[in-house]
VEXDREN-2710 file (C-alpha; in Angstrom, 1 decimal):
% VEXDREN-2710
k/r/px/py/pz
1/MET/-29.3/-20.2/-1.1
2/ASN/-32.7/-20.8/-2.8
3/ASP/-33.2/-20.9/-6.6
4/ASP/-34.7/-17.4/-6.8
5/ILE/-31.7/-15.8/-5.3
6/LYS/-29.4/-18.0/-7.5
7/THR/-31.3/-16.7/-10.6
8/ILE/-30.9/-13.1/-9.5
9/ILE/-27.1/-13.6/-9.0
10/ASP/-26.8/-15.2/-12.3
11/THR/-28.6/-12.3/-14.0
12/VAL/-26.4/-9.7/-12.3
13/GLN/-23.3/-11.6/-13.1
14/HIS/-24.4/-11.8/-16.7
15/ASN/-24.8/-8.0/-16.8
16/CYS/-21.3/-7.7/-15.3
17/HIS/-20.0/-9.9/-18.1
18/ILE/-21.6/-7.6/-20.7
19/ALA/-20.1/-4.5/-19.1
20/ASP/-16.7/-6.2/-19.0
21/ALA/-17.0/-7.2/-22.6
22/ARG/-17.7/-3.7/-23.7
23/HIS/-15.1/-2.0/-21.6
24/ALA/-12.2/-4.4/-21.1
25/GLY/-10.3/-2.5/-23.8
26/ASP/-10.3/0.6/-21.7
27/TYR/-7.3/-0.8/-19.7
28/THR/-3.7/-0.9/-20.6
29/LEU/-2.5/-4.5/-21.2
30/CYS/-0.7/-4.6/-17.9
31/VAL/-3.7/-3.4/-15.8
32/TYR/-6.1/-5.6/-17.8
33/LEU/-4.0/-8.8/-17.0
34/LEU/-3.9/-7.8/-13.3
35/LYS/-7.6/-7.2/-13.2
36/MET/-8.3/-10.5/-14.9
37/ARG/-5.9/-12.4/-12.6
38/GLU/-7.9/-11.0/-9.5
39/MET/-11.2/-11.8/-11.2
40/TYR/-10.0/-15.4/-11.5
41/ARG/-9.0/-15.4/-7.9
42/TRP/-12.4/-14.2/-6.9
43/GLU/-14.3/-16.6/-9.1
44/GLN/-12.2/-19.5/-7.8
45/GLN/-12.4/-18.3/-4.2
46/GLN/-8.6/-18.4/-3.9
47/SER/-6.9/-16.7/-0.9
48/PHE/-4.6/-13.8/-1.5
49/ASN/-1.8/-16.0/0.1
50/VAL/-2.0/-18.2/-3.1
51/SER/0.4/-17.1/-5.9
52/LEU/-1.4/-17.4/-9.3
53/THR/0.6/-18.2/-12.4
54/THR/0.0/-17.7/-16.2
55/ASP/-0.8/-21.3/-16.5
56/ASP/-3.5/-21.0/-13.8
57/VAL/-5.3/-18.2/-15.5
58/GLY/-4.6/-18.8/-19.2
59/ASP/-7.3/-21.2/-20.2
60/TRP/-9.8/-19.4/-18.0
61/LEU/-9.0/-16.1/-19.7
62/THR/-9.3/-17.6/-23.2
63/GLU/-12.8/-18.9/-22.3
64/ARG/-13.8/-15.6/-20.8
65/GLU/-12.9/-13.6/-23.8
66/GLY/-14.8/-16.0/-25.9
67/LEU/-17.9/-15.5/-23.8
68/TRP/-17.5/-11.7/-24.2
69/ASP/-17.4/-12.1/-28.0
70/ASP/-20.7/-13.9/-27.7
71/ILE/-22.5/-11.4/-25.4
72/GLU/-21.0/-8.0/-26.2
73/ALA/-23.9/-6.9/-28.3
74/GLN/-26.6/-8.1/-26.0
75/GLU/-28.8/-5.7/-23.9
76/TYR/-28.5/-5.8/-20.1
77/LYS/-31.0/-8.1/-18.7
78/GLN/-34.0/-7.3/-16.5
79/LEU/-33.8/-8.6/-13.0
80/LEU/-36.7/-11.1/-12.2
81/ILE/-37.5/-10.7/-8.5
82/ASP/-40.6/-12.3/-6.9
83/GLY/-42.2/-12.6/-10.3
84/VAL/-41.6/-9.0/-11.3
85/GLU/-39.1/-7.7/-13.8
86/TYR/-36.9/-4.6/-12.9
87/ASP/-34.7/-2.4/-14.9
88/PRO/-31.1/-3.3/-13.9
89/PHE/-30.4/0.4/-13.1
90/ASP/-33.5/0.8/-10.7
91/ASN/-31.4/0.6/-7.5
92/GLU/-34.1/1.9/-5.3
93/ALA/-36.8/-0.6/-6.2
94/ILE/-34.4/-3.5/-6.3
95/ASN/-32.9/-2.8/-3.0
96/VAL/-36.2/-2.6/-1.2
97/LEU/-36.5/-6.3/-2.1
98/MET/-32.9/-7.2/-1.7
99/HIS/-32.5/-5.7/1.8
100/ASP/-35.3/-8.0/3.0
101/LYS/-33.2/-10.9/1.7
102/GLY/-30.1/-9.7/3.5
103/LEU/-28.5/-8.5/0.3
104/VAL/-27.4/-5.2/-1.3
105/TYR/-27.4/-4.4/-5.1
106/ASN/-26.1/-1.5/-7.0
107/ALA/-25.7/-0.4/-10.6
108/GLY/-24.1/2.8/-11.7
109/LEU/-21.8/4.5/-14.1
110/GLY/-18.0/4.9/-13.5
111/ILE/-15.0/6.2/-15.4
112/ARG/-15.7/6.5/-19.2
113/CYS/-19.4/6.0/-18.4
114/ARG/-18.7/2.3/-17.7
115/PRO/-21.6/0.5/-16.1
116/HIS/-20.9/-1.2/-12.8
117/PHE/-23.0/-3.9/-11.1
118/PHE/-22.7/-5.8/-8.0
119/LEU/-24.8/-8.0/-5.6
120/ALA/-23.4/-8.7/-2.1
121/GLU/-24.4/-9.6/1.4
122/LEU/-25.6/-6.6/3.4
123/GLU/-23.2/-6.2/6.2
124/LYS/-24.7/-3.1/7.8
125/SER/-26.5/0.1/7.0
126/GLU/-26.0/3.4/8.9
127/GLN/-27.6/6.7/8.8
128/ASP/-26.0/10.1/9.6
129/LYS/-27.5/13.6/9.2
130/HIS/-27.2/13.6/5.4
131/HIS/-26.2/10.2/4.2
132/SER/-27.2/6.5/4.2
133/ILE/-24.0/4.5/4.5
134/ILE/-24.3/0.9/3.1
135/ILE/-21.5/-1.6/3.9
136/ALA/-21.5/-4.6/1.6
137/GLY/-19.8/-7.8/2.6
138/LYS/-19.2/-11.0/0.6
139/GLU/-19.9/-10.4/-3.1
140/HIS/-22.0/-12.8/-5.1
141/ALA/-21.7/-11.0/-8.5
142/ARG/-19.2/-8.3/-9.6
143/ASP/-17.5/-6.9/-12.7
144/MET/-13.8/-6.8/-13.2
145/ALA/-13.4/-3.2/-12.3
146/ALA/-15.3/-3.5/-8.9
147/PRO/-14.8/0.0/-7.5
148/PRO/-14.6/-0.2/-3.7
149/ALA/-16.9/2.7/-3.1
150/MET/-19.5/4.9/-4.8
151/VAL/-22.0/7.6/-3.9
152/GLN/-25.4/8.1/-5.6
153/GLN/-27.4/11.1/-4.3
154/ASP/-27.3/10.6/-0.5
155/ARG/-26.4/6.9/-0.5
156/ILE/-22.9/5.8/0.0
157/TYR/-21.9/2.2/-0.9
158/ILE/-18.8/0.7/0.7
159/ARG/-17.7/-2.6/-0.8
160/ARG/-15.5/-4.3/1.8
161/GLU/-14.5/-7.3/-0.3
162/SER/-13.6/-5.0/-3.3
163/LEU/-11.7/-2.6/-1.0
164/ARG/-9.6/-5.6/0.3
165/ARG/-9.0/-6.5/-3.3
166/MET/-8.0/-3.0/-4.3
167/LEU/-5.6/-2.8/-1.4
168/TRP/-4.1/-6.1/-2.4
169/GLU/-3.6/-5.0/-6.1
170/LYS/-1.9/-1.8/-4.8
171/VAL/0.4/-3.7/-2.4
172/GLU/1.2/-6.3/-5.0
173/GLU/2.0/-3.7/-7.6
174/TRP/4.4/-2.0/-5.1
175/ARG/6.0/-5.4/-4.3
176/MET/6.7/-6.1/-7.9
177/SER/8.1/-2.5/-8.6
178/GLY/10.4/-2.6/-5.6
179/LEU/10.1/1.2/-5.3
180/ASP/10.2/3.3/-2.2
181/ASN/6.7/5.0/-2.7
182/PRO/3.7/6.0/-0.5
183/ILE/2.0/2.6/-0.8
184/GLY/5.1/0.8/0.2
185/ARG/5.3/3.1/3.2
186/ALA/1.6/2.4/4.1
187/ALA/2.1/-1.3/3.8
188/ALA/5.1/-1.1/6.2
189/TYR/2.6/-0.5/9.0
190/TYR/1.1/-4.0/8.5
191/ASP/2.4/-7.6/8.4
192/PHE/2.1/-8.4/4.8
193/ASP/5.1/-10.7/4.8
194/ASN/3.6/-13.1/7.3
195/ASP/-0.2/-12.7/7.1
196/VAL/-1.6/-11.2/4.0
197/GLU/-5.3/-11.8/4.9
198/ALA/-5.1/-10.3/8.4
199/SER/-3.1/-7.4/7.1
200/LEU/-5.8/-6.6/4.4
201/ASP/-8.5/-6.9/7.1
202/LYS/-6.7/-4.4/9.3
203/MET/-5.9/-2.0/6.5
204/ALA/-9.4/-2.1/5.2
205/ASP/-10.7/-1.4/8.7
206/VAL/-8.4/1.6/9.1
207/GLU/-9.0/3.2/5.7
208/THR/-12.7/2.7/5.5
209/SER/-13.3/5.9/7.4
210/MET/-11.2/7.8/4.9
211/ILE/-13.0/6.3/2.0
212/ILE/-16.4/7.1/3.5
213/ALA/-15.1/10.7/4.1
214/HIS/-14.3/11.0/0.4
215/GLU/-17.7/9.7/-0.7
216/LYS/-19.3/12.3/1.7
217/GLY/-17.3/14.9/0.0
218/GLU/-18.5/13.7/-3.3
219/ALA/-22.0/13.9/-2.1
220/ILE/-21.5/17.5/-0.9
221/ALA/-19.8/18.6/-4.1
222/GLY/-22.7/16.8/-6.1
223/ARG/-25.3/18.9/-4.2
224/GLU/-23.4/22.1/-4.9
225/LEU/-22.8/21.4/-8.6
226/GLY/-26.1/19.8/-9.3
227/ASP/-27.3/17.5/-12.1
228/GLY/-25.4/19.6/-14.7
229/TRP/-22.2/17.9/-13.7
230/LEU/-23.3/14.4/-14.5
231/ASP/-24.8/15.7/-17.8
232/MET/-21.4/17.1/-18.6
233/LEU/-19.5/13.9/-17.8
234/THR/-22.1/11.8/-19.8
235/ALA/-21.7/14.2/-22.8
236/MET/-18.0/13.6/-23.1
237/PRO/-17.2/10.0/-22.2
238/GLN/-13.7/8.5/-23.1
239/THR/-12.2/12.0/-23.5
240/HIS/-9.2/13.6/-21.9
241/ALA/-11.6/16.2/-20.5
242/GLU/-13.6/13.5/-18.7
243/ILE/-10.5/12.3/-16.8
244/MET/-9.5/15.9/-15.9
245/LEU/-13.1/16.6/-14.7
246/ARG/-13.2/13.5/-12.5
247/ALA/-9.8/14.6/-11.1
248/ILE/-10.8/18.1/-10.1
249/ARG/-14.1/16.8/-8.6
250/ASP/-12.1/14.3/-6.6
251/HIS/-9.8/17.1/-5.4
252/TYR/-12.8/19.2/-4.4
253/ALA/-14.4/16.3/-2.5
254/ASP/-11.2/15.6/-0.6
255/ALA/-10.6/19.3/0.3
256/ILE/-14.0/19.4/1.8
257/THR/-13.9/16.2/3.9
258/THR/-11.0/13.8/3.4
259/LEU/-8.0/16.0/3.9
260/PRO/-9.5/17.7/7.1
261/LEU/-10.0/14.2/8.6
262/LEU/-6.6/13.1/7.5
263/ILE/-5.0/16.0/9.2
264/LYS/-7.2/15.6/12.3
265/ASN/-6.3/11.9/12.7
266/ASN/-2.6/12.4/11.9
267/ARG/-2.2/8.7/11.2
268/ASP/1.1/8.1/9.3
269/ALA/-0.3/4.9/7.4
270/SER/-3.4/6.7/6.3
271/ILE/-1.4/9.7/5.0
272/HIS/0.9/7.5/2.9
273/PHE/-2.1/5.5/1.7
274/TYR/-4.0/8.6/0.6
275/PHE/-1.1/9.9/-1.5
276/GLY/-0.2/6.4/-2.7
277/THR/-3.7/5.9/-4.3
278/MET/-3.8/9.4/-6.0
279/THR/-4.1/9.1/-9.7
280/ALA/-1.5/10.5/-12.1
281/MET/-3.9/13.2/-13.4
282/ARG/-4.6/14.3/-9.8
283/LYS/-0.8/14.6/-9.1
284/LYS/-0.3/16.6/-12.3
285/LEU/-3.0/19.1/-11.4
286/ALA/-1.9/19.6/-7.8
287/PRO/1.9/19.5/-7.4
288/ALA/1.5/21.8/-4.4
289/LEU/-0.3/18.9/-2.7
290/ILE/2.6/16.5/-3.4
291/THR/5.0/19.1/-2.2
292/ALA/3.1/19.2/1.1
293/TYR/3.2/15.4/1.4
294/GLN/6.9/15.4/0.8
295/SER/7.4/18.0/3.4
296/TRP/5.4/16.0/6.0
297/HIS/7.3/12.8/5.0
298/GLU/10.7/14.5/5.7
299/SER/9.6/16.4/8.8
300/ALA/6.6/14.5/10.2
301/GLU/5.0/18.0/10.5
302/LEU/1.7/18.5/8.9
303/THR/2.0/22.4/9.0
304/GLU/2.3/22.8/5.2
305/LEU/-0.7/20.6/4.4
306/GLU/-2.8/22.4/7.1
307/GLN/-1.8/25.8/5.7
308/LEU/-2.7/24.7/2.1
309/LEU/-6.2/23.3/2.9
310/PRO/-8.1/26.6/2.6
311/ALA/-6.5/27.3/-0.7
312/LEU/-7.3/23.8/-1.9
313/GLN/-11.0/24.2/-0.9
314/ALA/-11.3/27.6/-2.7
315/HIS/-9.3/26.5/-5.8
316/TRP/-11.1/23.3/-6.6
317/LYS/-14.5/24.8/-5.8
318/ASP/-13.9/27.5/-8.3
319/THR/-12.3/25.2/-10.9
320/THR/-15.2/22.7/-10.8
321/LYS/-17.7/25.6/-11.2
322/GLN/-15.7/27.2/-14.1
323/ALA/-15.8/23.8/-15.8
324/LEU/-19.5/23.5/-15.4
325/ALA/-20.0/27.1/-16.6
326/ILE/-18.1/26.5/-19.7
327/TYR/-20.3/23.4/-20.5
328/THR/-23.7/25.0/-19.7
329/SER/-22.9/28.2/-21.6
330/ARG/-21.8/26.3/-24.8
331/ILE/-23.9/23.2/-25.0
332/ASP/-27.1/25.2/-26.0
333/LYS/-25.1/26.9/-28.8
334/THR/-23.2/24.0/-30.3
335/ASP/-23.3/20.2/-30.3
336/ASP/-19.6/20.0/-31.0
337/ILE/-18.5/18.2/-27.8
338/HIS/-14.9/18.2/-29.0
339/THR/-14.7/22.0/-29.0
340/ILE/-16.3/22.2/-25.5
341/SER/-14.1/19.6/-24.1
342/ASN/-10.9/21.3/-25.5
343/GLU/-12.0/24.5/-23.8
344/ILE/-12.5/22.8/-20.6
345/GLU/-9.1/21.1/-20.8
346/LYS/-7.4/24.5/-21.5
347/MET/-9.1/26.1/-18.5
348/ILE/-8.1/23.2/-16.2
349/ASP/-4.5/23.2/-17.5
350/SER/-4.3/26.9/-16.7
351/ARG/-5.3/26.3/-13.1
352/ILE/-2.7/23.8/-12.0
353/LEU/-2.2/24.3/-8.2
354/SER/1.6/24.7/-7.9
END
């Protein structure tokens, strides 16, 4: 690795540290400690087979929190590439240069408008009729959140290393809980007791198609809803309404693409995995979907889920459009985001799919 690439990696990682410094408090203590343990594992290049203790992570965590105190107020750094500085959010210009170096870069906004950055080896790039699908491999710079997938316009990014880590966190959480739940049922199809790394590879291979399907659904929903949706999310960060809006958008995306593929493939492990990774808010808003899962789990028949699909597609399309209509009709008349977000929350609460 030459010095220029090392400098780029260091800059991206510095921006990751700034994002972590500003947003680590978004997590509950339990989730925060889990995220930091896995960040330590990544930095130390420790296998998932290695059990990490509090003693292993403690000093490193204290040092990292000290670094955050020093840099939290700093601006994100420009990326110096081939003698030219680039805004860290200029993905298109940066990736033209990174792809020539066998790398892929991305910056974007996630939940609570949290910035995300990563730089990884470019594993492969595919093109279908509507989307560019970019598969990232080994990561050289990342933040503690490290979402395994994201879509920006027509570009879908899949981070295989972060996907494996997310799968590990879910399986580890299930192991510690000892509960009979969808993630545990999905994990039972793999040999986690004897070979964690191989099981994660296999699980990631199997579920990548489902994750790509979700991101395609997000892209389709994004084209239908337009730029106003992002404007709405950006206007109400760190609100309950934002969490609800992201949940209904996820439901709509899945109704378009993910659930049809899930039903078509009829793969038990993937069905358990899908419901095991569903957020609490999504479950709250769609009890009918959870009932359909339970019906399938008990009968091995997908009939109820198949019959529910048209209603899901219509319901979430209408709900997302109603939310956007409330925002666009009110934002020109008032700058009181609290009032607008409350109205959106009430509308979504009134449309729980039971």
